[in-house]
N, CA, C and O of each residue as an XYZ file, in Angstrom:
600
protein
N     105.518    104.832    101.872
C     104.824    103.506    102.088
C     103.646    103.304    101.438
O     102.925    104.286    101.260
N     103.280    102.168    101.022
C     102.045    101.893    100.172
C     101.642    100.518    101.015
O     102.510     99.738    101.404
N     100.258    100.319    101.248
C      99.623     99.227    101.706
C      98.360     99.004    100.963
O      97.650     99.926    100.562
N      98.098     97.697    100.790
C      96.912     97.209    100.363
C      96.214     96.542    101.674
O      96.754     95.613    102.276
N      95.163     97.012    101.997
C      94.377     96.538    103.273
C      93.125     95.712    102.767
O      92.315     96.167    101.959
N      93.055     94.508    103.301
C      92.025     93.632    102.991
C      91.298     93.237    104.243
O      91.945     92.639    105.103
N      89.976     93.511    104.455
C      89.279     93.130    105.537
C      88.960     91.420    105.312
O      88.413     91.018    104.285
N      89.296     90.690    106.190
C      89.130     89.182    106.304
C      88.452     88.671    107.362
O      88.474     89.122    108.508
N      87.695     87.488    106.873
C      87.124     86.725    108.112
C      88.234     85.568    108.522
O      88.100     84.894    109.544
N      89.238     85.429    107.697
C      90.428     84.740    108.170
C      91.416     84.737    107.222
O      91.138     84.997    106.051
N      92.730     84.433    107.628
C      93.979     84.621    106.768
C      95.099     83.877    107.403
O      95.252     83.754    108.619
N      95.870     83.391    106.476
C      97.137     82.672    107.027
C      98.316     82.986    105.976
O      98.150     83.434    104.842
N      99.545     82.657    106.587
C     100.688     82.794    105.715
C     101.590     81.454    106.048
O     101.832     81.003    107.167
N     101.997     80.967    104.839
C     102.841     79.814    104.697
C     104.279     80.068    104.242
O     104.512     80.719    103.223
N     105.280     79.524    105.042
C     106.691     79.653    104.534
C     107.223     78.447    104.381
O     107.112     77.711    105.361
N     107.877     77.935    103.264
C     108.461     76.719    103.081
C     107.535     75.427    103.538
O     107.996     74.438    104.109
N     106.185     75.607    103.194
C     105.402     74.440    103.246
C     104.721     74.410    104.820
O     103.893     73.565    105.161
N     105.190     75.407    105.634
C     104.665     75.413    106.949
C     103.901     76.592    107.226
O     104.316     77.678    106.822
N     102.702     76.492    107.946
C     101.989     77.748    108.417
C     102.837     78.550    109.302
O     103.365     77.991    110.264
N     103.027     79.803    109.084
C     103.842     80.676    110.089
C     102.909     81.337    111.006
O     103.166     81.346    112.209
N     101.731     81.953    110.496
C     100.932     82.582    111.388
C      99.436     82.564    110.695
O      99.289     82.372    109.488
N      98.475     82.760    111.501
C      96.972     82.681    111.106
C      96.260     83.744    111.968
O      96.633     83.971    113.119
N      95.260     84.371    111.409
C      94.369     85.345    112.023
C      92.900     84.819    111.750
O      92.616     83.977    110.898
N      92.012     85.447    112.607
C      90.576     85.297    112.334
C      90.179     86.568    111.785
O      90.898     87.072    110.922
N      89.046     87.203    112.197
C      88.568     88.419    111.653
C      89.482     89.600    111.930
O      89.875     89.925    113.050
N      89.798     90.250    110.702
C      90.810     91.304    111.062
C      91.071     91.892    109.638
O      90.244     92.006    108.733
N      92.440     92.256    109.626
C      92.892     92.857    108.163
C      94.265     92.150    107.858
O      95.169     92.002    108.680
N      94.279     91.741    106.556
C      95.665     91.516    105.936
C      96.069     92.871    105.451
O      95.279     93.642    104.907
N      97.477     93.161    105.697
C      98.164     94.352    105.305
C      99.308     93.983    104.465
O     100.280     93.404    104.952
N      99.230     94.311    103.160
C     100.396     94.015    102.400
C     101.138     95.443    102.267
O     100.607     96.454    101.808
N     102.333     95.356    102.701
C     103.155     96.532    102.788
C     104.463     96.788    101.952
O     105.457     96.075    102.085
N     104.405     97.777    101.142
C     105.668     97.969    100.482
C     106.244     99.277    100.788
O     105.550    100.280    100.949
N     107.619     99.257    100.874
C     108.396    100.501    101.166
C     109.095    101.187    100.049
O     109.731    100.553     99.208
N     108.982    102.467    100.037
C     109.694    103.304     98.898
C     111.055    103.769     99.582
O     111.162    103.821    100.807
N     111.965    104.064     98.815
C     113.312    104.478     99.310
C     113.352    105.633    100.093
O     114.242    105.772    100.932
N     112.391    106.573     99.895
C     112.344    107.745    100.607
C     111.489    107.777    101.811
O     111.275    108.844    102.385
N     110.984    106.643    102.226
C     110.044    106.492    103.242
C     110.905    106.858    104.668
O     112.112    106.635    104.754
N     110.219    107.365    105.612
C     110.831    107.822    106.891
C     109.967    107.463    107.931
O     108.860    106.944    107.790
N     110.584    107.796    109.108
C     109.599    107.396    110.422
C     108.216    108.047    110.446
O     107.257    107.457    110.943
N     108.117    109.272    109.904
C     106.854    109.990    109.848
C     105.813    109.061    108.827
O     104.618    108.910    109.085
N     106.332    108.611    107.911
C     105.407    107.673    107.036
C     104.985    106.380    107.819
O     103.886    105.875    107.590
N     105.807    105.862    108.699
C     105.463    104.678    109.547
C     104.457    105.240    110.511
O     103.371    104.671    110.628
N     104.733    106.296    111.195
C     103.817    106.861    112.218
C     102.381    107.081    111.586
O     101.362    106.705    112.166
N     102.373    107.631    110.524
C     101.104    107.952    109.784
C     100.288    106.768    109.304
O      99.067    106.660    109.423
N     101.119    105.885    108.742
C     100.474    104.563    108.066
C     100.002    103.712    109.167
O      98.935    103.112    109.030
N     100.730    103.593    110.310
C     100.258    102.641    111.442
C      99.001    103.283    111.993
O      98.032    102.582    112.281
N      98.993    104.540    112.140
C      97.785    105.086    112.794
C      96.559    105.013    111.895
O      95.438    104.870    112.383
N      96.790    105.120    110.435
C      95.724    104.889    109.533
C      95.187    103.422    109.546
O      93.978    103.187    109.526
N      96.052    102.537    109.577
C      95.620    101.158    109.714
C      94.749    100.795    110.982
O      93.687    100.176    110.927
N      95.350    101.269    112.134
C      94.562    101.042    113.394
C      93.192    101.793    113.428
O      92.201    101.274    113.941
N      93.177    102.993    112.880
C      91.865    103.826    112.971
C      91.137    103.800    111.815
O      90.170    104.560    111.772
N      91.381    103.066    110.805
C      90.510    102.926    109.620
C      89.212    102.372    109.919
O      89.218    101.249    110.423
N      88.056    102.952    109.703
C      86.792    102.349    110.101
C      86.123    101.647    109.023
O      85.309    102.245    108.319
N      86.418    100.358    108.828
C      85.978     99.562    107.755
C      85.236     98.237    108.260
O      84.904     97.308    107.523
N      85.034     98.307    109.621
C      84.216     97.002    110.063
C      82.693     97.538    110.488
O      82.443     98.649    110.955
N      81.886     96.634    110.253
C      80.471     97.122    110.410
C      79.930     97.371    111.814
O      80.248     96.627    112.743
N      79.163     98.351    111.964
C      78.578     98.514    113.382
C      77.327     97.662    113.403
O      77.149     96.729    112.620
N      76.478     98.030    114.333
C      75.300     97.258    114.647
C      74.239     97.362    113.600
O      73.327     96.546    113.461
N      74.451     98.534    112.806
C      73.467     98.751    111.540
C      73.946     98.250    110.380
O      73.228     98.265    109.381
N      75.256     97.722    110.340
C      75.834     97.124    109.132
C      76.766     98.256    108.310
O      77.241     98.037    107.195
N      76.927     99.390    108.992
C      77.662    100.424    108.364
C      79.050    100.351    108.545
O      79.364     99.991    109.680
N      79.980    100.581    107.778
C      81.546    100.606    108.056
C      81.772    101.930    109.056
O      82.009    103.072    108.665
N      81.655    101.542    110.278
C      81.899    102.583    111.303
C      82.813    102.231    112.439
O      83.138    103.045    113.304
N      83.191    101.054    112.404
C      84.209    100.465    113.480
C      85.609    100.401    113.066
O      85.826    100.060    111.904
N      86.679    100.700    113.902
C      88.099    100.494    113.456
C      88.441     99.129    113.979
O      87.721     98.434    114.697
N      89.659     98.832    113.514
C      90.214     97.437    113.989
C      90.242     97.370    115.525
O      89.903     96.333    116.096
N      90.608     98.371    116.144
C      90.761     98.319    117.530
C      89.352     98.124    118.149
O      89.172     97.259    119.005
N      88.427     98.873    117.746
C      87.002     98.690    118.369
C      86.440     97.417    118.056
O      85.753     96.854    118.908
N      86.672     96.812    116.782
C      86.092     95.572    116.373
C      86.870     94.339    116.851
O      86.516     93.184    116.612
N      88.032     94.710    117.592
C      88.711     93.674    118.277
C      89.455     92.619    117.275
O      89.751     91.488    117.662
N      89.721     93.067    116.004
C      90.326     92.215    115.058
C      91.804     91.942    115.111
O      92.417     92.600    115.952
N      92.381     91.238    114.498
C      93.610     90.859    114.389
C      94.279     91.638    113.017
O      93.556     92.256    112.235
N      95.615     91.533    112.851
C      96.220     92.021    111.766
C      97.427     90.996    111.295
O      98.219     90.497    112.095
N      97.441     90.779    109.992
C      98.427     89.855    109.399
C      99.303     90.711    108.402
O      98.882     90.873    107.257
N     100.419     91.224    108.764
C     101.295     91.991    107.986
C     102.156     91.225    107.029
O     102.860     90.327    107.490
N     102.176     91.479    105.765
C     102.979     90.834    104.804
C     103.877     91.888    104.082
O     103.338     92.866    103.563
N     105.200     91.724    104.035
C     106.051     92.693    103.245
C     105.720     92.240    101.713
O     105.590     91.072    101.346
N     105.614     93.360    100.921
C     105.415     93.068     99.473
C     106.018     94.264     98.671
O     105.391     95.306     98.478
N     107.546     93.985     98.126
C     108.072     95.012     97.420
C     107.302     95.310     96.091
O     107.323     96.421     95.562
N     106.667     94.309     95.625
C     105.905     94.537     94.360
C     104.849     95.695     94.326
O     104.359     96.042     93.251
N     104.542     96.220     95.367
C     103.726     97.187     95.359
C     104.070     98.577     94.726
O     103.210     99.367     94.336
N     105.300     98.771     94.671
C     105.854     99.882     93.897
C     106.396     99.346     92.765
O     107.476     99.833     92.430
N     105.874     98.338     91.975
C     106.220     98.043     90.632
C     105.769     99.191     89.565
O     104.753     99.868     89.715
N     106.558     99.299     88.598
C     106.239    100.238     87.507
C     105.985     99.445     86.245
O     106.872     98.684     85.860
N     104.928     99.545     85.607
C     104.741     98.930     84.239
C     104.888     99.918     83.071
O     104.526     99.618     81.934
N     105.411    101.064     83.374
C     105.294    102.161     82.373
C     106.049    101.741     80.995
O     105.636    102.157     79.913
N     107.091    100.959     81.094
C     107.815    100.544     79.791
C     107.796     99.083     79.709
O     108.351     98.351     80.528
N     107.071     98.649     78.590
C     107.041     97.176     78.270
C     106.165     96.444     79.181
O     105.252     97.004     79.787
N     106.442     95.138     79.291
C     105.413     94.274     79.901
C     106.216     93.663     81.240
O     105.576     93.020     82.073
N     107.490     93.873     81.384
C     108.224     93.236     82.512
C     108.261     94.466     83.588
O     108.809     95.550     83.389
N     107.586     94.084     84.730
C     107.538     95.270     85.891
C     108.949     95.590     86.293
O     109.840     94.743     86.342
N     109.100     96.855     86.575
C     110.419     97.424     87.217
C     110.054     97.548     88.558
O     108.920     97.850     88.932
N     111.202     97.271     89.433
C     111.145     97.627     90.841
C     112.004     98.605     91.386
O     112.304     98.617     92.580
N     112.478     99.562     90.425
C     113.443    100.647     90.966
C     112.811    101.617     91.989
O     113.504    102.366     92.677
N     111.515    101.571     92.056
C     110.877    102.455     93.287
C     110.582    101.709     94.493
O     109.972    102.274     95.400
N     110.941    100.524     94.600
C     110.957     99.681     95.946
C     112.206     99.907     96.571
O     113.261     99.883     95.935
N     112.129    100.153     97.933
C     113.256    100.208     98.685
C     114.097     98.992     98.665
O     113.542     97.908     98.485
N     115.321     99.053     98.824
C     116.192     97.885     98.839
C     116.115     97.275    100.474
O     115.675     97.971    101.389
N     116.540     96.085    100.643
C     116.282     95.559    101.860
C     116.975     96.319    103.060
O     116.404     96.432    104.145
N     118.163     96.805    102.828
C     118.889     97.626    103.831
C     117.880     98.841    104.363
O     117.767     99.179    105.541
N     117.260     99.349    103.369
C     116.400    100.392    103.811
C     114.911    100.029    104.259
O     114.304    100.651    105.131
N     114.454     99.053    103.622
C     113.091     98.441    103.822
C     112.880     97.747    105.191
O     111.889     97.951    105.892
N     113.924     96.884    105.520
C     113.751     96.141    106.694
C     113.522     96.915    107.982
O     112.619     96.582    108.750
N     114.352     97.973    108.236
C     114.100     98.759    109.352
C     112.683     99.559    109.349
O     112.060     99.776    110.389
N     112.300     99.921    108.215
C     110.950    100.513    108.196
C     109.773     99.614    108.406
O     108.763    100.009    108.989
N     109.923     98.245    107.866
C     108.967     97.230    108.059
C     109.067     96.923    109.513
O     107.987     96.885    110.102
N     110.210     96.681    110.259
C     110.252     96.502    111.593
C     109.506     97.435    112.461
O     108.724     97.060    113.335
N     109.792     98.719    112.173
C     109.219    100.021    112.906
C     107.753     99.828    112.729
O     107.035     99.964    113.719
N     107.195     99.506    111.500
C     105.816     99.450    111.263
C     105.109     98.338    112.143
O     104.027     98.527    112.699
N     105.827     97.165    112.212
C     105.285     96.199    113.000
C     105.344     96.609    114.596
O     104.421     96.316    115.356
N     106.485     97.294    115.013
C     106.493     97.666    116.278
C     105.474     98.710    116.706
O     104.995     98.648    117.838
N     105.110     99.697    115.828
C     104.213    100.548    116.091
C     102.722    100.130    116.058
O     101.894    100.725    116.748
N     102.383     99.068    115.225
C     101.209     98.399    115.351
C     101.076     97.506    116.624
O     100.015     97.436    117.243
N     102.160     96.851    116.972
C     102.126     96.183    118.298
C     102.103     96.927    119.482
O     101.720     96.429    120.541
N     102.547     98.270    119.364
C     102.443     99.165    120.414
C     101.013     99.471    120.863
O     100.738     99.807    122.015
N     100.159     99.340    119.917
C      98.745     99.773    120.011
C      97.852     98.387    120.206
O      97.004     98.248    121.088
N      98.192     97.425    119.252
C      97.336     96.356    119.243
C      97.874     95.074    120.040
O      97.145     94.105    120.251
N      99.054     95.135    120.419
C      99.774     93.995    121.165
C      99.761     92.600    120.507
O      99.909     92.635    119.285
N      99.652     91.684    120.923
C      99.812     90.287    120.242
C      98.686     89.968    119.235
O      98.549     88.837    118.767
N      97.838     91.065    118.902
C      96.950     90.748    117.803
C      97.582     91.069    116.370
O      96.952     90.994    115.315
N      98.941     91.442    116.497
C      99.593     91.662    115.277
C     100.348     90.461    114.916
O     101.080     90.000    115.792
N     100.301     89.890    113.814
C     101.065     88.695    113.273
C     101.717     89.086    112.091
O     101.202     90.081    111.581
N     102.741     88.598    111.454
C     103.452     88.910    110.291
C     104.188     87.698    109.581
O     104.528     86.670    110.166
N     104.367     87.940    108.360
C     104.997     87.040    107.586
C     106.590     87.069    107.771
O     106.955     87.322    108.919
N     107.495     86.871    106.913
C     108.986     87.015    107.111
C     109.374     87.902    105.922
O     109.032     87.651    104.767
N     109.989     88.778    106.228
C     110.602     89.809    105.128
C     111.324     89.006    104.261
O     111.972     88.064    104.717
N     111.300     89.287    102.876
C     111.896     88.789    101.811
C     111.745     87.178    101.485
O     112.347     86.589    100.588
N     110.801     86.593    102.422
C     110.580     85.212    101.983
C     109.631     84.960    101.071
O     108.727     85.779    100.906
N     109.688     83.827    100.362
C     108.681     83.454     99.431
C     107.515     82.862    100.225
O     107.643     81.747    100.733
N     106.300     83.610    100.363
C     105.194     83.179    101.157
C     103.950     82.924    100.284
O     103.670     83.486     99.225
N     103.281     82.000    100.912
C     101.941     81.795    100.311
C     100.689     82.186    101.338
O     100.272     81.504    102.274
N     100.222     83.460    100.895
C      99.131     83.863    101.582
C      97.654     83.517    101.262
O      97.211     83.674    100.124
N      96.915     83.054    102.261
C      95.609     82.649    102.036
C      94.763     83.437    102.737
O      95.121     83.726    103.879
N      93.577     83.920    102.284
C      92.583     84.942    102.868
C      91.283     84.698    102.292
O      91.092     84.298    101.143
N      90.278     84.995    103.269
C      88.893     85.191    102.814
C      88.485     86.575    103.009
O      88.205     86.990    104.133
N      88.434     87.342    101.927
C      88.090     88.745    101.878
C      86.781     88.849    102.241
O      85.908     88.244    101.619
N      86.522     89.611    103.266
C      85.154     89.903    103.858
C      84.513     91.147    103.302
O      84.945     92.256    103.617
N      83.458     90.988    102.454
C      82.920     92.265    101.892
C      82.550     91.996    100.385
O      81.380     91.868    100.023
N      83.538     91.926     99.604
C      85.082     92.210     99.773
C      85.297     93.745     99.957
O      84.745     94.662     99.350
N      86.207     93.796    100.916
C      86.674     95.322    101.220
C      88.246     95.204    101.047
O      88.980     94.479    101.718
N      88.618     96.046    100.032
C      90.022     96.128     99.723
C      90.362     97.660     99.688
O      89.690     98.431     99.003
N      91.270     98.015    100.334
C      91.606     99.690    100.228
C      93.252     99.826    100.085
O      94.040     99.197    100.792
N      93.595    100.676     99.138
C      95.033    101.057     99.035
C      95.310    102.408     99.582
O      94.618    103.375     99.264
N      96.303    102.488    100.395
C      96.700    103.752    100.991
C      98.072    103.975    100.681
O      98.835    103.018    100.553
N      98.509    105.313    100.530
C      99.950    105.664    100.235
C     100.358    106.675    101.119
O      99.683    107.703    101.068
N     101.255    106.648    101.887
C     101.689    107.572    102.770
C     102.114    108.822    102.297
O     102.047    109.810    103.029
N     102.599    108.892    101.009
C     103.018    110.215    100.247
C     101.712    110.991     99.759
O     101.636    112.219     99.742
N     100.695    110.123     99.364
C      99.550    110.807     98.846
C      98.521    111.158     99.973
O      97.756    112.114     99.848
N      98.528    110.416    100.988
C      97.657    110.639    102.103
C      96.208    110.882    101.688
O      95.556    111.820    102.147
N      95.729    110.012    100.808
C      94.320    110.133    100.414
C      93.484    108.718    100.688
O      92.287    108.645    100.413
């Protein structure tokens, strides 16, 4: 699993010209699944997203996690996170999980986040053409990969 995490002051996702979900302060999490991802990747990644200390404390230092800061999460599936541009200029997506593999992993990821954060977790629609709007706060953008764990 690979995610791009953006700390936001607000964000929304639109599908077919209609707003599907919106959040205030929190995180937009763009998530891509690899064909070899397993439940342990989901467990590790969901824990990392919830516990990542990237919200400011009273001194302005990034010391608070999403849970402590009381923020929301907007999760957006994004198979392009595993794009390869090694050959030529047209990206290859052979390293992205196919829907039959990716959908259960994506749903398990949402389930794990909701198990901790409840209704503060919002999502787009897997496989849909989505328009994501956000105000990146900081800006803070962090890339995390469950295989590298760095």
